[in-house]
C-alpha positions as CSV (number, residue, x, y, z in Angstrom):
1,M,0.0,0.0,0.0
2,C,2.5,2.6,1.1
3,G,5.5,3.3,-1.1
4,I,9.2,3.4,-0.3
5,V,12.0,5.0,-2.4
6,A,15.6,5.5,-1.5
7,Y,18.7,6.7,-3.3
8,L,22.5,6.6,-2.6
9,G,25.0,7.7,-5.3
10,E,26.6,10.6,-7.0
11,K,23.4,12.4,-8.2
12,Q,21.3,14.8,-6.2
13,A,18.9,12.5,-4.3
14,Y,15.9,14.8,-3.8
15,P,14.7,15.0,-7.5
16,I,15.1,11.2,-7.8
17,L,13.1,10.7,-4.6
18,I,10.3,13.1,-5.7
19,E,10.1,11.4,-9.1
20,G,10.0,8.0,-7.4
21,L,7.2,9.0,-5.0
22,Q,5.2,10.3,-8.0
23,R,5.7,6.9,-9.7
24,L,4.4,5.2,-6.5
25,E,1.4,7.4,-6.1
26,Y,-0.8,4.8,-7.7
27,R,-0.3,2.5,-4.7
28,G,-2.5,4.7,-2.6
29,Y,-1.5,7.2,0.1
30,D,-2.5,10.2,2.2
31,S,0.8,11.8,3.1
32,A,4.4,11.9,1.9
33,G,7.8,12.8,3.1
34,V,11.6,12.6,2.5
35,T,14.7,12.7,4.6
36,L,18.1,13.8,3.2
37,V,21.5,13.7,4.8
38,N,23.6,16.9,4.5
39,G,25.7,17.1,7.6
40,K,22.4,16.7,9.4
41,L,19.1,15.1,8.7
42,V,16.7,17.3,6.7
43,T,13.2,15.9,7.0
44,I,10.3,17.3,5.0
45,K,6.8,15.8,5.6
46,K,3.4,16.8,4.4
47,K,-0.2,15.5,4.6
48,G,-1.7,15.3,1.1
49,K,-0.2,14.7,-2.3
50,V,3.4,14.5,-3.4
51,R,3.0,17.9,-5.2
52,E,2.2,19.5,-1.8
53,L,5.4,17.9,-0.4
54,A,7.4,19.3,-3.3
55,E,6.0,22.8,-2.6
56,E,6.9,22.5,1.1
57,A,10.4,21.4,0.1
58,K,11.1,24.7,-1.6
59,K,11.6,26.1,1.9
60,F,14.6,23.7,2.6
61,D,18.1,23.1,1.3
62,T,17.6,19.7,-0.4
63,S,21.2,19.3,-1.6
64,S,22.3,15.7,-0.8
65,T,23.3,12.5,-2.5
66,I,21.5,10.2,-0.1
67,G,18.0,10.1,1.1
68,I,14.8,8.1,1.7
69,G,11.2,8.9,0.8
70,H,7.7,7.5,1.5
71,T,4.1,7.7,0.6
72,R,1.9,6.7,3.6
73,W,-1.5,5.0,3.7
74,A,-2.6,5.5,7.3
75,T,-2.9,2.5,9.6
76,H,-1.7,3.7,13.0
77,G,-2.6,7.3,13.5
78,E,-4.6,9.7,11.3
79,P,-3.2,11.2,8.2
80,N,-1.2,14.3,9.3
81,D,2.3,15.8,9.1
82,A,3.4,14.3,12.3
83,N,2.4,10.8,11.4
84,A,3.9,11.0,7.9
85,H,7.1,9.2,7.2
86,P,10.1,9.3,7.6
87,Q,10.0,8.8,11.3
88,L,13.0,9.7,13.5
89,S,14.8,8.1,16.4
90,A,14.9,9.8,19.9
91,S,18.1,11.7,19.1
92,G,16.9,12.6,15.6
93,K,20.0,11.0,14.1
94,I,18.3,8.0,12.5
95,A,15.4,8.2,10.0
96,L,13.3,5.3,8.8
97,V,10.5,4.6,6.3
98,H,8.3,1.6,6.8
99,N,5.5,-0.3,5.0
100,G,3.5,-2.8,7.0
101,I,2.4,-3.2,10.6
102,I,4.4,-3.9,13.7
103,E,2.0,-6.0,15.7
104,N,3.8,-5.9,19.0
105,H,4.4,-2.1,18.9
106,T,2.3,-1.6,22.0
107,I,4.6,-3.8,24.1
108,L,7.7,-2.2,22.6
109,K,6.4,1.3,23.1
110,A,5.7,0.6,26.8
111,L,9.2,-0.7,27.3
112,L,10.8,2.3,25.6
113,E,8.6,4.7,27.6
114,K,9.8,3.1,30.8
115,H,13.3,4.1,29.8
116,G,12.3,7.7,29.1
117,H,11.5,7.7,25.4
118,K,8.9,10.2,24.2
119,F,7.1,9.9,20.9
120,T,5.9,12.6,18.6
121,S,3.6,10.5,16.4
122,D,0.9,7.9,16.7
123,T,2.7,5.5,14.4
124,D,4.2,2.0,15.0
125,T,7.1,3.1,12.8
126,E,8.5,5.7,15.2
127,I,8.9,2.9,17.8
128,L,11.0,1.0,15.4
129,A,13.3,4.0,14.7
130,H,13.8,4.4,18.5
131,L,14.5,0.7,19.0
132,I,17.2,0.6,16.3
133,E,18.9,3.5,17.9
134,V,18.7,1.9,21.4
135,Y,20.5,-1.2,20.1
136,K,23.0,0.8,18.1
137,D,24.0,3.0,21.1
138,L,23.6,0.4,23.9
139,D,25.7,-2.3,22.3
140,D,27.9,-0.1,20.1
141,L,26.6,-1.8,17.0
142,S,26.8,-0.8,13.3
143,L,23.6,0.4,11.8
144,E,23.1,-2.8,9.9
145,D,23.6,-4.9,13.1
146,A,21.3,-2.7,15.0
147,V,18.6,-3.2,12.3
148,M,19.2,-6.9,12.4
149,K,18.8,-7.0,16.2
150,A,15.6,-4.9,16.0
151,M,14.1,-7.1,13.3
152,N,14.5,-10.1,15.6
153,K,12.4,-8.4,18.2
154,I,9.4,-7.3,16.2
155,V,6.3,-9.2,15.1
156,G,4.5,-8.2,12.0
157,A,5.1,-7.3,8.3
158,Y,7.6,-4.7,7.2
159,A,9.7,-3.2,4.4
160,I,12.0,-0.6,5.8
161,A,14.8,1.7,4.7
162,V,17.0,3.3,7.3
163,I,19.7,6.1,7.2
164,D,21.9,7.5,9.9
165,V,23.4,11.0,10.1
166,D,26.5,9.4,11.7
167,D,26.9,7.0,8.8
168,P,26.0,9.1,5.7
169,D,27.4,6.7,3.1
170,K,25.0,3.8,3.8
171,I,21.4,2.7,3.5
172,V,20.1,-0.3,5.4
173,A,16.9,-2.0,4.3
174,A,14.9,-5.1,5.2
175,R,11.7,-6.9,4.3
176,K,9.2,-9.4,5.6
177,Q,5.8,-9.8,3.8
178,S,6.2,-6.4,2.1
179,P,8.0,-5.9,-1.2
180,L,11.4,-4.3,-1.6
181,V,13.5,-4.1,-4.7
182,V,17.2,-2.9,-5.0
183,G,18.2,-1.3,-8.2
184,I,21.9,-1.5,-9.1
185,G,23.1,1.5,-11.2
186,E,26.4,3.0,-12.2
187,N,27.9,4.1,-8.9
188,E,24.5,4.3,-7.4
189,F,21.7,2.3,-5.7
190,L,18.0,2.8,-5.7
191,L,15.6,1.0,-3.4
192,A,11.8,0.9,-3.9
193,S,8.6,-0.9,-3.2
194,D,8.4,-1.8,-6.8
195,A,10.4,-1.3,-10.0
196,S,8.6,1.8,-11.2
197,P,10.9,4.4,-9.5
198,I,14.0,2.4,-10.6
199,V,13.5,1.7,-14.3
200,S,14.5,5.2,-15.3
201,Y,18.0,4.6,-13.9
202,T,18.8,0.9,-14.2
203,K,17.3,-2.4,-15.2
204,K,19.5,-4.5,-12.9
205,V,17.6,-5.4,-9.8
206,V,17.7,-7.7,-6.8
207,Y,14.4,-8.7,-5.2
208,L,14.7,-9.1,-1.5
209,N,13.1,-12.2,0.1
210,D,11.4,-12.3,3.5
211,D,13.7,-11.9,6.5
212,E,16.5,-10.4,4.5
213,I,18.5,-7.3,5.2
214,V,20.5,-5.4,2.6
215,T,23.2,-2.8,3.2
216,V,24.3,-0.6,0.3
217,T,27.3,1.7,0.6
218,R,28.7,4.6,-1.4
219,D,31.7,2.6,-2.5
220,G,29.4,0.3,-4.5
221,G,29.2,-2.4,-1.9
222,M,26.0,-4.5,-1.4
223,V,25.7,-7.1,1.3
224,I,22.5,-9.2,1.9
225,K,22.1,-11.2,5.1
226,T,19.2,-13.0,6.8
227,V,17.9,-11.7,10.1
228,S,19.8,-14.7,11.6
229,N,23.0,-13.2,10.1
230,Q,23.5,-15.7,7.3
231,L,25.2,-14.3,4.2
232,I,23.1,-14.4,1.0
233,D,24.4,-14.6,-2.5
234,P,22.1,-12.2,-4.4
235,T,20.5,-13.0,-7.8
236,V,20.7,-10.0,-10.1
237,E,17.7,-9.9,-12.5
238,E,16.9,-7.8,-15.6
239,L,13.8,-5.7,-15.5
240,D,11.3,-6.4,-18.3
241,L,9.8,-2.9,-18.1
242,D,10.0,0.2,-20.2
243,I,9.5,3.7,-18.9
244,E,6.9,4.4,-21.6
245,E,4.7,1.8,-19.9
246,L,4.5,4.1,-16.8
247,E,3.3,7.1,-18.8
248,K,-0.3,8.0,-19.8
249,G,0.5,7.9,-23.5
250,G,-1.8,10.8,-24.4
251,Y,-4.8,9.6,-22.3
252,E,-6.2,11.8,-19.5
253,H,-6.1,9.0,-17.0
254,F,-4.1,5.7,-16.6
255,M,-7.4,3.8,-16.3
256,H,-8.6,5.1,-19.6
257,K,-5.3,4.0,-21.2
258,E,-5.5,0.6,-19.6
259,I,-9.1,0.0,-20.7
260,H,-8.0,0.7,-24.3
261,Q,-4.8,-1.4,-24.0
262,Q,-6.9,-4.6,-23.5
263,V,-6.9,-5.5,-27.2
264,D,-3.1,-5.8,-26.9
265,T,-2.9,-7.2,-23.3
266,V,-5.4,-10.0,-23.9
267,S,-3.5,-10.9,-27.1
268,D,-0.2,-10.7,-25.2
269,C,-1.6,-13.1,-22.6
270,M,-2.4,-15.6,-25.3
271,R,0.9,-15.2,-27.2
272,G,2.8,-18.5,-27.4
273,R,0.0,-20.2,-25.4
274,L,-2.8,-20.4,-28.0
275,N,-2.7,-21.2,-31.8
276,A,-6.1,-21.1,-33.5
277,N,-4.7,-22.2,-36.9
278,E,-3.3,-25.4,-35.4
279,G,-6.1,-25.7,-32.8
280,W,-4.2,-25.9,-29.5
281,V,-3.7,-24.3,-26.1
282,H,-0.6,-24.9,-24.0
283,V,-0.2,-23.1,-20.7
284,G,3.5,-23.6,-19.9
285,G,3.2,-23.1,-16.2
286,L,1.0,-26.3,-16.1
287,R,3.6,-28.5,-17.7
288,E,5.4,-29.8,-14.6
289,Y,2.2,-30.6,-12.8
290,N,0.0,-31.3,-15.8
291,N,-1.3,-34.6,-14.7
292,K,-1.8,-33.7,-11.1
293,I,-3.8,-30.6,-11.9
294,A,-5.9,-32.1,-14.8
295,H,-7.0,-34.9,-12.5
296,A,-7.2,-33.1,-9.2
297,P,-10.2,-34.0,-7.1
298,R,-10.7,-30.3,-6.3
299,I,-9.3,-26.9,-7.2
300,I,-9.5,-24.0,-4.7
301,I,-9.2,-20.5,-6.1
302,A,-8.1,-17.7,-3.7
303,G,-8.1,-14.0,-4.3
304,C,-9.3,-10.6,-3.1
305,G,-11.5,-8.0,-4.7
306,T,-11.3,-8.0,-8.5
307,S,-9.1,-11.1,-8.4
308,W,-11.8,-12.9,-6.5
309,H,-14.3,-12.0,-9.2
310,S,-12.0,-13.4,-11.9
311,G,-11.7,-16.5,-9.7
312,L,-15.5,-16.9,-9.7
313,I,-15.4,-16.8,-13.5
314,G,-12.6,-19.3,-13.4
315,E,-14.9,-21.6,-11.4
316,Y,-17.5,-21.5,-14.1
317,L,-14.9,-22.1,-16.8
318,I,-13.0,-24.9,-15.2
319,E,-16.1,-26.8,-14.0
320,E,-17.8,-26.4,-17.4
321,L,-14.8,-27.1,-19.6
322,A,-12.6,-29.4,-17.5
323,R,-15.3,-30.9,-15.2
324,I,-13.1,-30.4,-12.1
325,P,-14.9,-29.3,-8.9
326,V,-13.8,-25.7,-7.9
327,E,-14.3,-23.7,-4.8
328,V,-13.6,-19.9,-4.7
329,E,-12.4,-18.4,-1.4
330,Y,-11.8,-14.9,-0.2
331,A,-8.1,-15.2,0.6
332,S,-8.7,-12.9,3.6
333,E,-11.0,-15.5,5.1
334,L,-9.3,-18.7,4.0
335,R,-6.6,-18.7,6.6
336,Y,-9.0,-18.0,9.5
337,R,-11.7,-20.6,9.0
338,N,-9.6,-23.7,9.3
339,P,-10.6,-25.1,5.9
340,I,-10.2,-28.7,4.9
341,I,-7.3,-28.8,2.4
342,N,-5.8,-32.1,1.3
343,E,-2.4,-32.8,-0.3
344,S,-4.3,-33.9,-3.5
345,D,-6.0,-30.4,-3.8
346,V,-4.7,-27.7,-6.1
347,V,-4.9,-24.1,-4.9
348,I,-4.8,-21.3,-7.5
349,A,-3.8,-17.9,-6.1
350,I,-4.8,-14.8,-8.1
351,S,-3.2,-11.4,-7.5
352,Q,-2.4,-8.6,-9.9
353,S,0.5,-7.3,-7.8
354,G,1.6,-10.6,-6.5
355,E,2.0,-8.9,-3.1
356,T,-1.5,-9.0,-1.6
357,I,-0.8,-9.7,2.0
358,D,-4.1,-11.6,2.7
359,T,-3.4,-13.9,-0.3
360,L,0.2,-14.5,0.8
361,A,-0.9,-15.3,4.4
362,A,-3.5,-17.7,3.0
363,L,-0.9,-19.5,0.9
364,Q,1.4,-20.0,3.9
365,H,-1.5,-21.7,5.6
366,V,-2.1,-23.8,2.4
367,K,1.5,-24.8,2.1
368,E,1.4,-26.3,5.6
369,K,-1.4,-28.6,4.4
370,G,0.8,-29.8,1.5
371,A,-1.5,-28.7,-1.4
372,L,0.0,-27.7,-4.7
373,I,-0.1,-23.9,-5.2
374,Y,-0.4,-22.3,-8.6
375,G,0.0,-18.6,-9.0
376,I,-1.6,-16.2,-11.5
377,V,0.0,-12.8,-11.2
378,N,1.0,-9.8,-13.3
379,V,4.1,-8.5,-11.6
380,V,7.3,-10.4,-12.5
381,G,9.4,-11.4,-9.5
382,S,6.6,-10.6,-7.0
383,S,6.3,-12.5,-3.7
384,I,3.5,-14.8,-4.8
385,A,5.3,-15.6,-8.0
386,R,8.3,-16.7,-6.0
387,F,6.3,-18.5,-3.2
388,T,4.1,-20.8,-5.4
389,D,5.0,-24.2,-6.8
390,A,4.1,-23.2,-10.3
391,G,2.3,-20.4,-12.1
392,S,1.7,-18.1,-15.0
393,Y,2.1,-14.4,-15.7
394,I,-0.7,-12.6,-17.4
395,H,1.7,-10.2,-19.2
396,A,-0.6,-7.2,-18.9
397,G,2.2,-4.8,-18.2
398,P,2.1,-2.2,-15.4
399,E,-1.4,-1.4,-14.2
400,I,-1.3,2.0,-12.6
401,G,-5.0,2.8,-12.2
402,V,-6.2,1.6,-8.8
403,A,-9.4,0.2,-10.3
404,S,-8.2,-3.0,-12.1
405,T,-9.2,-3.3,-15.8
406,K,-6.6,-5.0,-18.0
407,A,-5.4,-7.2,-15.2
408,F,-8.9,-8.5,-14.7
409,T,-9.3,-9.5,-18.4
410,G,-5.8,-10.9,-18.3
411,Q,-6.7,-13.1,-15.4
412,V,-9.9,-14.3,-17.0
413,T,-8.0,-15.0,-20.3
414,L,-5.5,-17.1,-18.5
415,L,-8.2,-19.0,-16.6
416,A,-10.0,-19.6,-19.9
417,M,-6.8,-21.1,-21.4
418,M,-6.2,-23.2,-18.3
419,A,-9.8,-24.5,-18.5
420,L,-9.3,-25.5,-22.1
421,H,-5.9,-27.0,-21.5
422,L,-7.1,-29.1,-18.6
423,G,-10.4,-30.1,-20.3
424,H,-8.4,-31.3,-23.3
425,E,-5.9,-33.1,-21.1
426,N,-8.4,-35.0,-19.0
427,G,-10.8,-35.7,-21.9
428,A,-13.7,-33.6,-20.6
429,L,-13.7,-31.8,-24.0
430,S,-14.1,-33.6,-27.3
431,E,-11.6,-32.7,-30.0
432,S,-14.2,-30.7,-32.0
433,E,-15.4,-28.8,-28.9
434,Y,-11.9,-28.0,-28.0
435,R,-10.9,-26.7,-31.4
436,H,-14.1,-24.6,-31.7
437,L,-13.5,-23.0,-28.3
438,V,-9.8,-22.4,-29.1
439,S,-10.9,-20.6,-32.3
440,E,-13.5,-18.5,-30.4
441,L,-11.0,-17.5,-27.7
442,A,-8.5,-16.4,-30.3
443,Q,-11.0,-13.9,-31.7
444,I,-11.5,-12.1,-28.4
445,P,-8.9,-9.4,-28.8
446,E,-10.4,-8.3,-32.2
447,K,-13.9,-8.3,-30.6
448,I,-12.7,-6.2,-27.7
449,G,-11.6,-3.6,-30.2
450,R,-15.1,-3.6,-31.6
451,V,-16.5,-3.1,-28.1
452,L,-14.2,-0.1,-27.5
453,E,-15.7,1.5,-30.7
454,L,-18.9,1.9,-28.7
455,E,-17.4,4.4,-26.3
456,E,-19.4,7.4,-27.3
457,Q,-22.6,5.5,-26.9
458,I,-21.5,4.3,-23.5
459,K,-20.5,7.8,-22.6
460,Y,-24.0,9.0,-23.3
461,I,-25.4,6.3,-21.0
462,A,-23.0,7.4,-18.3
463,A,-24.4,10.9,-18.5
464,E,-27.8,9.4,-17.8
465,M,-26.5,7.4,-14.8
466,K,-24.1,9.9,-13.2
467,D,-26.6,11.4,-10.7
468,A,-27.8,8.1,-9.3
469,N,-27.2,7.3,-5.7
470,N,-27.5,3.5,-6.1
471,A,-27.3,1.0,-8.9
472,L,-28.0,-2.7,-9.3
473,Y,-25.9,-5.0,-11.6
474,L,-27.5,-8.4,-12.5
475,G,-26.2,-11.3,-14.4
476,R,-26.6,-15.1,-14.7
477,G,-24.2,-17.9,-14.9
478,V,-20.7,-16.9,-16.0
479,N,-21.8,-13.3,-16.2
480,F,-22.9,-13.1,-12.5
481,P,-19.3,-12.4,-11.5
482,V,-19.2,-9.7,-14.2
483,A,-22.1,-8.1,-12.4
484,L,-20.1,-8.1,-9.2
485,E,-17.1,-6.6,-11.0
486,G,-19.2,-3.9,-12.7
487,A,-20.7,-2.9,-9.4
488,L,-17.3,-2.8,-7.7
489,K,-15.8,-0.6,-10.5
490,L,-18.7,1.9,-10.0
491,K,-18.2,2.0,-6.2
492,E,-14.4,2.3,-6.4
493,I,-14.1,5.3,-8.7
494,S,-17.4,7.2,-8.7
495,Y,-18.5,6.6,-5.1
496,I,-22.0,5.5,-6.1
497,H,-23.3,2.7,-4.1
498,A,-23.8,-0.4,-6.3
499,E,-24.4,-4.0,-5.7
500,G,-24.1,-7.1,-8.0
501,Y,-26.4,-10.1,-7.8
502,P,-27.4,-13.2,-9.7
503,A,-30.4,-12.0,-11.7
504,A,-32.7,-14.5,-10.1
505,E,-31.8,-13.2,-6.6
506,M,-33.3,-9.8,-7.3
507,K,-36.6,-11.1,-6.2
508,H,-35.1,-12.1,-2.8
509,G,-34.6,-8.6,-1.5
510,P,-33.1,-6.1,-3.9
511,I,-36.3,-5.7,-5.8
512,A,-37.6,-3.6,-2.9
513,L,-35.1,-0.9,-3.9
514,I,-36.2,-0.5,-7.5
515,D,-38.0,2.7,-8.5
516,E,-37.7,5.2,-11.3
517,N,-34.4,6.5,-9.8
518,M,-32.7,3.1,-9.8
519,P,-30.6,2.2,-12.8
520,V,-30.4,-1.6,-13.2
521,V,-27.6,-3.0,-15.4
522,F,-28.2,-6.4,-16.9
523,I,-25.4,-8.4,-18.3
524,A,-27.6,-10.4,-20.7
525,T,-25.4,-12.2,-23.2
526,N,-26.2,-15.7,-22.0
527,Q,-28.2,-17.4,-24.7
528,S,-28.8,-20.4,-22.3
529,A,-30.7,-18.1,-19.9
530,N,-32.3,-15.7,-22.3
531,E,-35.9,-16.3,-21.3
532,K,-35.1,-16.0,-17.6
533,I,-33.3,-12.7,-18.1
534,L,-36.3,-11.4,-20.1
535,S,-38.5,-12.2,-17.2
536,N,-36.2,-10.4,-14.8
537,I,-36.1,-7.3,-17.0
538,Q,-39.9,-7.3,-17.1
539,E,-40.0,-7.4,-13.3
540,V,-37.8,-4.3,-13.2
541,K,-39.8,-2.4,-15.8
542,A,-43.0,-3.1,-13.9
543,R,-41.5,-1.2,-11.0
544,K,-40.3,1.7,-13.2
545,G,-36.7,0.8,-13.0
546,R,-34.3,2.1,-15.7
547,V,-32.7,-0.9,-17.6
548,I,-29.3,-0.8,-19.2
549,A,-28.7,-4.1,-21.0
550,I,-25.5,-5.5,-22.4
551,V,-26.5,-8.0,-25.1
552,D,-24.9,-9.7,-28.1
553,E,-25.2,-8.1,-31.5
554,N,-28.0,-10.5,-32.6
555,D,-30.4,-9.7,-29.8
556,K,-33.8,-8.2,-30.4
557,E,-36.1,-9.1,-27.6
558,I,-34.1,-7.7,-24.6
559,S,-33.2,-4.6,-26.6
560,A,-36.9,-3.9,-27.2
561,L,-37.6,-3.9,-23.4
562,S,-34.5,-1.9,-22.3
563,D,-34.1,1.8,-21.9
564,F,-30.5,1.6,-23.1
565,T,-28.8,-1.2,-24.9
566,I,-25.1,-1.9,-25.5
567,K,-24.6,-4.5,-28.2
568,I,-21.3,-6.5,-28.2
569,P,-20.0,-9.1,-30.6
570,A,-21.3,-12.6,-30.2
571,T,-18.9,-15.2,-28.9
572,A,-19.0,-18.6,-27.2
573,E,-20.8,-18.2,-23.9
574,P,-18.0,-19.2,-21.6
575,F,-15.9,-16.3,-23.0
576,T,-18.6,-13.6,-22.8
577,P,-17.1,-12.0,-19.6
578,L,-14.1,-10.9,-21.6
579,L,-16.4,-8.7,-23.7
580,S,-19.2,-7.9,-21.4
581,S,-16.9,-6.5,-18.7
582,I,-15.5,-3.8,-21.1
583,P,-18.6,-1.6,-21.4
584,L,-18.9,-1.7,-17.6
585,Q,-15.3,-0.5,-17.2
586,L,-16.0,2.4,-19.6
587,L,-19.3,3.2,-18.0
588,S,-17.7,3.5,-14.5
589,Y,-14.8,5.5,-15.9
590,H,-17.0,8.1,-17.7
591,I,-19.4,8.4,-14.7
592,A,-16.5,9.1,-12.4
593,V,-15.0,11.7,-14.7
594,M,-18.4,13.4,-15.0
595,R,-18.7,13.4,-11.2
596,G,-15.2,15.0,-10.9
597,C,-13.7,12.0,-9.1
598,D,-10.0,11.2,-8.9
599,V,-10.2,8.2,-11.3
600,D,-6.7,6.8,-11.0
601,M,-6.4,7.3,-7.2
602,P,-9.8,7.0,-5.6
603,R,-10.1,8.0,-2.0
604,N,-9.1,5.5,0.7
605,L,-8.0,2.8,-1.8
606,A,-4.6,1.3,-2.5
607,K,-3.5,-0.6,-5.6
608,S,-1.5,-3.1,-3.7
609,V,-2.9,-4.1,-0.3
610,T,0.1,-5.1,1.7
611,V,-1.3,-4.7,5.2
612,E,-3.9,-6.9,6.9
């Protein structure tokens, strides 16, 4: 959630830190700050946006070649200047930025207060800065040894970066359950929560693992140890990321750009995995465990938010096409309800960032049960990608908008290919069915392009919906999760209350809400349930509800009943979510713009949820 950036080298640190914090804004935050070393610690902190921090910094001498920066999403203590990071030690000589939560901070604070420590913030982070200084001074330790000793005393999740005015040629950082990347440049090091602040300066990176501490020094040294003081031989990797991917590319918002990228990102997800001419799908990540997964007695899919919705679609796809029983779990609940998980089960974890803390915690619980874990993530080198037994990347490229769009369709595309692969492998699909569906899936990118051509029509409908206080989204079968996702998008970025339901469940409560002010969005592309959906629409119209229907291009009956109709290309029913979700993304986007909302950084939300 929060964002860390740090720099040590020959260049001026402040501009690099500010640029890095701007790159990390998409993660979600409510305050920002930097600390620089220039004979003393210069700390500048401000509630609000990075641009407000930059304005405040004009009052200070920011000349320095070492510094740390942070964007904070509040956990302990309200958003204000005092609670913003960096936080300082008791003497003010040590500065620290921190992502995560120190669970035993109350006990540590009480112990420190007994020894006369006074705190100026409500954060758990300040306690850690004090603790490191205590160990450094009490035992005459180096900064890195003091950090190591402190890390062995805390309980919780963290990524930290620490600097010391008495040791101005060194940055010490550590991680546990919160991402941290070290960039290795020419006579310089950059550290960050993800690669976006680093890629402008170097493509050589080291991803820290849990319980590792890194020390970088001005002379080019880098030492990585575990918290138990074991030396680690680092693996230097090459970033597969271009700076252009982090720019808006002429669009007003990242979300709008990412919606329009889906023609390419869905195609990229299929590349090398699907061949319509030869009639095959091969998902490489399945290869090593092909037989085990194809004949698994049960698959459990775990995810949060949008990833949970794509998992629900995956349930429909895998059960329909591969005939394997599937259960879909909120990752945030999976670890707490003592689920029955067997060694023969397969658990599929879905996460755009690959860093979702609830999903990681659930996987640790699953691993103890001995089940095979398969990861579906977007970010290369992420924690979930490295934790799982096998997996696949969706290759959607950086997704900056907080409300997921291209990652969602990438996840569904990969799940569709997995369902086809497994159904062919275990004989659930005949050869003719298999080849037909492979051909249908291959046409999806072109059909997404045709849906995007409807944007002006969708924009008109958005103008009709923008003043609503509530909305219902209804779908059946594989499009029920699309209704959930459409409602989530509207809530996330326009702040209109919306709920998604299976269409038949409308009669069991939500119908009481319907009147002339209630827009009801039907995802009505399921030919198998056409008559039932018609009945649901008639029930809404009888109560003066406004109906917006997404139908396929051959529809006549539903269009005749609806107030507004969005016609999308026809496709095989299992793959309709890949098309029906696009108008809902555009609808939410244009409604939010019309309401003056911050589309890319909606209030209170974070892109990567790395705290429980």
